[in-house]
C-alpha positions in Angstrom: 10.0 13.4 46.2 7.6 10.4 44.9 9.2 7.1 45.4 8.5 4.5 42.8 8.0 0.9 44.2 8.4 -2.1 41.8 6.1 -5.0 42.5 7.4 -8.8 41.9 5.3 -10.5 39.5 5.2 -14.4 39.3 6.1 -16.4 36.3 2.2 -17.3 36.0 1.2 -13.6 36.4 4.0 -12.6 33.6 2.9 -15.3 31.5 -0.8 -14.0 31.6 0.1 -10.6 31.0 1.9 -11.5 28.2 -0.7 -13.6 26.8 -3.3 -11.1 27.0 -1.2 -8.4 25.3 -0.7 -10.9 22.4 -4.3 -11.4 22.4 -5.0 -7.8 22.3 -2.2 -7.0 19.5 -2.9 -10.0 17.3 -6.8 -11.3 18.2 -7.7 -15.0 19.4 -7.1 -16.9 16.0 -3.5 -16.0 16.2 -3.2 -18.5 18.7 -5.1 -21.2 16.9 -2.8 -20.8 13.8 0.6 -20.6 15.7 -0.4 -23.6 17.6 -1.3 -25.7 14.1 1.8 -24.9 12.9 4.0 -25.7 15.9 2.4 -29.1 16.4 2.6 -29.7 12.4 6.4 -28.8 12.3 7.3 -30.6 15.6 5.8 -33.7 14.5 7.2 -33.7 11.2 10.8 -33.1 12.4 10.1 -36.4 15.0 9.0 -38.4 12.2 12.2 -37.7 9.9 14.5 -38.2 13.1 13.3 -41.4 14.6 10.7 -42.7 11.9 7.4 -44.3 12.1 8.4 -47.2 13.9 9.2 -44.7 16.8 5.4 -43.6 17.0 4.5 -47.4 16.9 6.8 -48.1 19.6 5.8 -45.3 22.1 2.0 -45.7 21.2 2.5 -49.3 22.3 4.3 -48.3 25.5 1.4 -45.6 26.5 -1.4 -48.2 25.8 0.3 -51.0 28.2 0.1 -48.8 31.3 
């Protein structure tokens, strides 16, 4: 009888494998499209939640280091 061995995979390897599978299914353009959507939604949500002043404040903190 043949025994099957399961080889453990690191998180990085699993992520790479998932990314390559997604790329094969949807194409490279898919990543660009979801990246633009994600960044836009996140920024709009933050702006609504904290206001424009929040970005001004954190911008000054980043520039002062």
